[in-house]
C-alpha positions as MATLAB code, in Angstrom:
seq = 'MIVYQSGTRFFPMKADAERHAREEGRKASEVCKMVINDRDELALALNTLSYIVHQGIAPIEAAPVPIRETGEDDWVPSFIQADWERRRKARQHKGE';
ca = [
       0.000    0.000    0.000;
       1.313    3.458   -0.879;
       0.087    6.777    0.507;
       1.548   10.259    0.223;
       1.951   12.791    3.034;
       1.682   16.513    2.377;
       1.867   18.652    5.480;
      -0.574   17.176    7.984;
      -2.601   15.166    5.464;
      -2.320   11.809    3.743;
      -3.495   11.137    0.191;
      -3.953    7.943   -1.810;
      -2.865    9.701   -5.022;
       0.497   11.451   -5.512;
      -0.996   14.180   -7.727;
      -3.469   15.136   -4.985;
      -0.688   15.350   -2.396;
       1.467   17.467   -4.708;
      -1.459   19.796   -5.432;
      -2.068   20.161   -1.694;
       1.605   20.988   -1.133;
       1.549   23.691   -3.816;
      -1.693   25.134   -2.388;
       0.059   25.477    0.972;
       3.057   27.185   -0.609;
       5.419   24.228   -0.504;
       7.226   22.411   -3.282;
       5.631   19.284   -4.732;
       8.991   17.566   -4.113;
       8.365   17.892   -0.365;
       5.617   15.263   -0.540;
       6.617   12.158    1.400;
       5.867    8.734   -0.081;
       4.929    6.147    2.550;
       5.054    2.496    1.534;
       3.422   -0.069    3.792;
       4.329   -3.575    2.716;
       2.571   -5.718    5.278;
       0.402   -5.812    8.376;
       3.397   -5.337   10.659;
       4.331   -2.039    8.987;
       0.702   -0.923    9.017;
       0.468   -1.623   12.741;
       3.743    0.245   13.300;
       2.475    3.279   11.369;
      -0.819    3.323   13.255;
       0.955    2.876   16.597;
       3.216    5.796   15.690;
       0.242    8.032   14.946;
      -1.414    6.973   18.183;
       1.775    7.580   20.160;
       2.387   11.099   18.882;
      -1.222   12.062   19.533;
      -1.165   10.692   23.077;
       2.198   12.318   23.824;
       0.826   15.688   22.782;
       3.328   15.976   19.945;
       0.520   16.608   17.457;
      -3.128   17.522   17.833;
      -5.548   14.675   17.183;
      -7.124   16.378   14.176;
      -3.756   16.628   12.389;
      -1.965   13.483   13.563;
       0.987   13.977   11.201;
       4.184   12.026   11.184;
       6.511   14.991   11.593;
       9.535   15.240    9.328;
      12.626   15.001   11.463;
      15.823   15.463    9.509;
      17.909   13.733   12.177;
      15.833   10.547   12.317;
      16.851   10.213   15.984;
      13.369    9.712   17.387;
      12.847    6.038   18.122;
       9.071    6.300   17.588;
       9.466    7.135   13.878;
       9.124    3.936   11.817;
      12.314    2.864   10.072;
      10.657    2.817    6.635;
       9.840    6.514    7.041;
      13.329    7.296    8.335;
      14.817    5.662    5.218;
      12.759    7.964    2.990;
      13.799   11.025    5.005;
      17.448   10.011    4.788;
      17.179    9.569    1.006;
      15.596   13.021    0.677;
      18.203   14.626    2.952;
      21.045   13.189    0.875;
      19.379   14.354   -2.348;
      19.082   17.902   -0.975;
      22.729   17.884    0.139;
      23.757   16.675   -3.291;
      21.810   19.544   -4.891;
      23.439   21.986   -2.475;
      20.218   23.145   -0.778;
];
């Protein structure tokens, strides 16, 4: 299963997520692709959302998985950290 995150929202279609990003004044390239391969990863993603809501990290109506460039938070699923790391390296390569 693939979903795309733009800001505090998730979308089933990449084009919708990119449109949302542009509407909020962000680049379409800032959309985060989230791949969930099996039930274990789905449970991990849902547990992560539940955790950040209950810890007061995000309001319940938003429930985003925040982008952390360091990837040091142990509650961020590894498959999301890998995507962040790939994006960080791409930005460094471009000199941003």
